[in-house]
C-alpha positions as CSV (number, residue, x, y, z in Angstrom):
1,M,88.2,53.1,103.6
2,I,90.0,52.7,100.3
3,Q,89.1,56.2,99.2
4,F,90.6,57.5,102.5
5,A,93.8,55.5,101.9
6,F,94.2,57.0,98.4
7,T,93.6,60.5,99.7
8,F,96.1,60.0,102.5
9,A,98.7,58.7,100.2
10,A,98.2,61.6,97.7
11,V,98.5,64.2,100.5
12,A,101.6,62.5,101.9
13,M,103.2,62.4,98.5
14,C,102.5,66.1,97.9
15,A,103.9,67.0,101.3
16,A,107.0,64.8,100.8
17,G,107.7,66.3,97.4
18,P,109.7,69.3,98.7
19,V,111.7,67.0,101.0
20,F,113.0,65.0,97.9
21,A,113.4,67.9,95.6
22,Q,117.1,68.7,94.9
23,P,118.1,72.3,95.4
24,K,119.4,73.9,92.2
25,K,123.1,74.2,92.5
26,Q,124.6,77.5,91.5
27,P,127.1,77.1,88.6
28,L,130.8,77.3,89.6
29,S,131.3,80.0,86.9
30,P,128.0,81.9,86.8
31,P,127.1,84.1,83.8
32,A,128.0,87.8,84.1
33,E,127.7,90.9,82.1
34,T,129.1,94.4,81.9
35,S,128.0,97.3,79.8
36,V,128.5,101.0,79.2
37,T,126.9,103.7,77.0
38,I,129.3,106.4,75.7
39,G,128.0,109.1,73.3
40,G,124.8,107.3,73.0
41,K,126.5,104.1,71.8
42,A,126.2,100.9,73.8
43,L,129.0,98.4,74.4
44,S,128.6,95.1,76.3
45,I,130.5,92.0,77.3
46,K,128.9,88.7,78.4
47,Y,131.1,86.1,80.1
48,S,131.2,83.5,82.8
49,A,132.9,84.4,86.0
50,P,135.0,81.7,87.6
51,S,136.4,81.9,91.2
52,M,139.8,81.0,92.6
53,R,138.4,78.4,95.1
54,G,141.9,77.9,96.6
55,R,143.6,77.5,93.2
56,K,146.7,79.3,91.8
57,I,145.3,80.8,88.6
58,F,147.8,82.5,86.3
59,G,150.9,80.6,85.6
60,E,149.3,77.3,86.7
61,L,145.6,76.7,86.0
62,E,145.9,79.2,83.1
63,A,149.4,78.8,81.7
64,Y,151.4,81.6,80.3
65,G,152.3,81.7,76.6
66,R,148.8,81.0,75.2
67,A,145.4,82.5,74.6
68,W,142.9,82.4,77.4
69,R,139.2,82.7,77.0
70,A,138.9,85.6,79.5
71,G,136.4,83.7,81.7
72,A,135.0,80.3,81.7
73,N,132.7,78.1,79.7
74,A,131.5,79.7,76.4
75,A,133.8,82.3,74.7
76,T,133.6,85.8,76.1
77,A,131.2,87.9,73.8
78,F,131.9,91.6,73.1
79,H,129.4,93.8,71.3
80,T,129.8,97.4,70.2
81,D,127.3,99.7,68.6
82,A,130.1,102.1,67.7
83,D,133.4,102.0,65.8
84,L,136.2,102.1,68.4
85,D,139.8,102.9,68.7
86,M,141.2,100.6,71.3
87,N,144.7,101.6,72.2
88,G,145.5,102.1,68.4
89,L,143.4,99.2,67.1
90,A,140.4,100.2,64.9
91,I,137.4,98.0,65.8
92,P,134.3,98.4,63.6
93,K,131.0,98.2,65.3
94,G,129.7,94.7,65.6
95,D,130.2,91.4,67.5
96,Y,133.5,89.8,68.6
97,T,135.0,87.4,70.9
98,L,137.6,88.4,73.5
99,F,140.6,86.4,74.4
100,V,143.8,87.3,76.4
101,W,147.3,86.4,75.5
102,L,148.8,85.5,78.8
103,D,152.3,86.5,79.6
104,Q,153.9,86.8,83.0
105,N,154.7,90.5,82.5
106,Q,152.5,91.8,79.6
107,W,149.0,90.7,78.6
108,Q,147.5,91.4,75.2
109,L,143.7,91.7,74.6
110,I,142.8,89.8,71.5
111,I,139.8,90.9,69.5
112,N,138.6,87.9,67.5
113,K,136.0,88.0,64.6
114,Q,134.7,84.5,65.3
115,T,131.7,84.4,67.5
116,G,129.4,81.8,69.2
117,Q,132.1,79.3,69.9
118,W,133.0,77.4,73.0
119,G,135.7,79.3,75.0
120,T,138.6,77.0,74.2
121,N,138.0,77.1,70.5
122,Y,140.5,79.9,69.5
123,D,141.4,80.5,65.9
124,A,144.2,83.0,65.6
125,G,143.4,83.4,61.9
126,M,140.2,85.1,62.9
127,D,141.9,87.8,65.0
128,L,141.0,91.4,64.2
129,G,144.0,92.4,66.3
130,R,145.8,92.5,69.6
131,V,146.4,95.4,72.0
132,K,148.8,95.6,75.0
133,M,147.1,96.0,78.3
134,T,148.2,98.1,81.3
135,M,149.2,95.7,84.1
136,S,148.8,96.3,87.8
137,K,148.3,94.4,91.1
138,P,145.3,94.7,93.5
139,S,145.9,95.4,97.1
140,A,144.4,91.9,97.9
141,P,143.7,88.8,95.9
142,I,140.5,89.0,93.8
143,E,138.4,85.8,94.3
144,T,136.0,86.0,91.4
145,F,137.0,87.0,87.9
146,K,135.4,90.4,86.8
147,I,135.3,92.4,83.6
148,T,134.3,96.0,83.7
149,L,133.4,98.5,81.0
150,S,133.5,102.1,82.2
151,G,133.3,105.6,80.8
152,A,136.3,107.8,81.3
153,G,134.9,111.2,80.2
154,G,133.9,112.4,76.7
155,S,134.2,109.7,74.2
156,A,136.7,107.7,76.3
157,G,136.3,104.5,78.1
158,K,138.2,101.6,79.7
159,L,137.9,97.8,79.6
160,Q,139.3,96.2,82.8
161,L,139.8,92.5,83.8
162,E,140.5,91.6,87.4
163,W,141.3,88.2,88.9
164,E,143.6,86.7,91.5
165,N,146.7,89.0,91.7
166,T,146.2,90.8,88.4
167,I,144.4,93.8,87.0
168,A,144.7,94.4,83.3
169,S,143.1,97.3,81.4
170,V,143.0,98.9,78.1
171,P,141.6,102.4,77.1
172,F,139.3,102.9,74.1
173,K,137.6,105.8,72.3
174,V,134.2,105.7,70.7
175,K,134.4,107.2,67.2
C-alpha cells in the first residue's frame, strides 16, 4: 500500500508540474537584427526593439537635445565588413555603436567607437562622427521600433530608423 501511495504521489506531481510552470514572458523590448550584403561585404545591426505601448515617445519618453541609444537595453551594435562613406563620413570597416542625437526637426546619426556598453552609457569623446538624417513622417504611427539596412543599387545602401511618428534615414556607399 505504501508503494502505491508513493507511485500515486510521484505521478500526481509530474502531472501537476505543467500547471505550476510559469510561462516565459516575452521581453518588452525583444532583440532584433537587420543586415545587408552589398558588393560581397556584410553590414549588420543588432538592437532591442521597444514598442510604444500607449506612450508618447519622442519629446517625452525620449527627450530632445540629447543622445538616444537607438533602441532599448544594451547599446545598438553596428558591424561593417567594408569601409563606408555614410553621407560624407568615412567609416572604416569594424564594430561600432549607434546613437541618435534627437532634435525635434533634424536627427543626427552618431557613429561611436566604444562597443559592448549598456545603451545609456554614451561617451561623446568616443564618437567617430555624426551625420544628418533625412526626416519624414509615416502615414500611421509605428508601434514597434525598427531599424532597416537595405541596398539601393550598385554600391549604395540606406540605413533607416522608424518609430512612432518618425522615419529617419541616411544613405551610405560601400567603398
